[in-house]
C-alpha positions, 0 to 999 in steps of 0.5 A, a space after each residue: 561810139 559803141 562801148 562796154 562799160 561799168 560804173 560799179 564793181 561786181 560780177 560780169 553782169 555789171 558790164 553793159 553795152 553803152 553809147 559814149 563820146 569818142 575820146 580825144 587824144 591829148 599830146 603824146 597820145 594816139 586815137 585808134 579805131 579798134 578792130 579787135 580787143 584782147 580779153 585778159 584777167 587784168 580786165 577782170 581785176 579792173 571790173 572787180 575794183 582792184 585798180 580802184 573804184 570806177 569814175 562814171 562809165 568806165 571802159 576796160 580793155 588793156 590791149 587792142 588792134 586797129 587803125 590810127 584815127 587821129 594823132 595828139 600833138 607831138 606824136 611822130 612815126 605814126 600816120 592816120 590810117 596806119 594799122 597798129 597794135 597797142 597796149 592800153 595802160 588806162 584801159 579803153 579797148 572795149 570800145 570802137 575808139 580808144 586812146 593809147 600813149 604813143 610809145 605803146 602803139 606799134 605799126 604792123 607795117 614795121 613787122 611785115 619784113 618779119 612775116 607780119 601780123 593780121 589785126 586779129 592776132 595783133 589784138 591778142 598780143 600787146 599785153 599777153 606777149 609783153 607780159 610773158 616776155 617781161 616776166 621771163 627776160 626782165 623779172 626772171 632774168 632767164 638765161 640760156 640753159 636754164 629750166 622754167 616752170 609756168 603755172 596756168 600753162 593753158 592760158 593766154 600768157 602761159 601758152 605764149 610763155 613756153 614758146 618765148 622761154 624756148 626762144 630765149 634758150 631755156 633747156 626745159 620748160 614745164 607747166 602746171 594746169 588745173 585739169 587733164 583737159 588743160 594739160 592736153 591743150 597746153 602740151 601743144 606749145 612746146 612744154 616738156 611735161 605738163 603737170 596737174 597743179 595738185 602735188 606739182 612740187 613732187 612732179 617737178 623734183 622727179 622731172 629734174 632728178 631732184 634739182 628743181 627749176 631755175 625759174 617759176 612763173 606764177 600768176 596764181 598766188 596763195 598756196 601755189 605761190 608758197 609751194 613754188 619755192 619748194 620747186 626751185 633749184 639753187 639760186 632759183 627765182 619765183 617771178 610773180 605777175 598776177 593774183 588770179 586765185 585772189 588769196 590773201 597776201 602771203 607773209 613769207 619768212 626770209 630765213 628759208 629764202 637765205 638758207 635755200 638760195 632762193 629769190 622772189 621777184 615780180 613783174 607788173 606791166 602797169 607799174 612799168 608803163 609809168 616808171 620805165 616806158 622804154 623798157 616796156 616798149 623794148 619788151 613789147 617790140 621783141 615779143 611782137 617780132 617773135 610772133 610776126 616771125 612765126 617763132 611764137 604762136 598766139 592761139 586764139 580759141 574764142 572770138 566774141 562780139 563786143 556786146 558779149 564781153 560779159 560772157 567772155 570775162 565770166 569764162 575767164 574768171 571761172 578758169 574755164 578758158 584755154 588760150 586767148 579770147 578776143 572781142 570783135 569790135 570793128 563793124 
């Protein structure tokens, strides 16, 4: 099968087009003939070695859509030929065939009564939508009437998070971005206001009459994460779900958390897939349902051939992207 793989960590140039044997599903797995694969920052981290060193030719790709090609033993509720969306906790989406644990494979036919998903949209959804929903409803414990601040508001998760927050009852949703162009783009997704990241704490206080927000979604880290605590209302939470800026880890003092009624929480989809797959499946189904119904829109802004995966990752790593990119894998 065609694939894009790497066998050493490094920049986008370590990704190479290769021919590999198709994987074989073990019991509890589903083999998918991939139509589209999403491009995500988690795959950049995979290539950089954040998930450990590669073992031989390693195929990344954490979400995909396609057609069920074979079923491992014990798999029920799916059939060969079903069109599906899938979260791939172990990667593999940058290839013509990929395997996924059956609980993380979602038949598109089940979403048809809500409006349905095409394969292209489905390939961009399982990771980013589940992450956005999980960090809001799971880690962030968002309740109706609360206010939310989303960092990286113009990215794949950020553009979905504003819409999901609204669907969960948020009273106001604010965003931060790095450039004016990204602010203009992010404003399409239901944000009340979008601020430049430099000096965002003052902008948040002004927008909220000094109160701050109830929940901050932070995939960036470093100084942005530290400043986010200053933007919190009483009992506000900073929900961490990434480390895009690749700063050294923070050492947070506990006393300011106590004295200012603040909280820190985290969301990691890989950990959830290992330790609580049913919760992950519930989050994914809820998020996919909102996309199928039209309540949430995934904005696919770029489509690449599979062989162009290095360029897609380069733009994402450099922060030059807006919205969501996909790889066109199926012939």
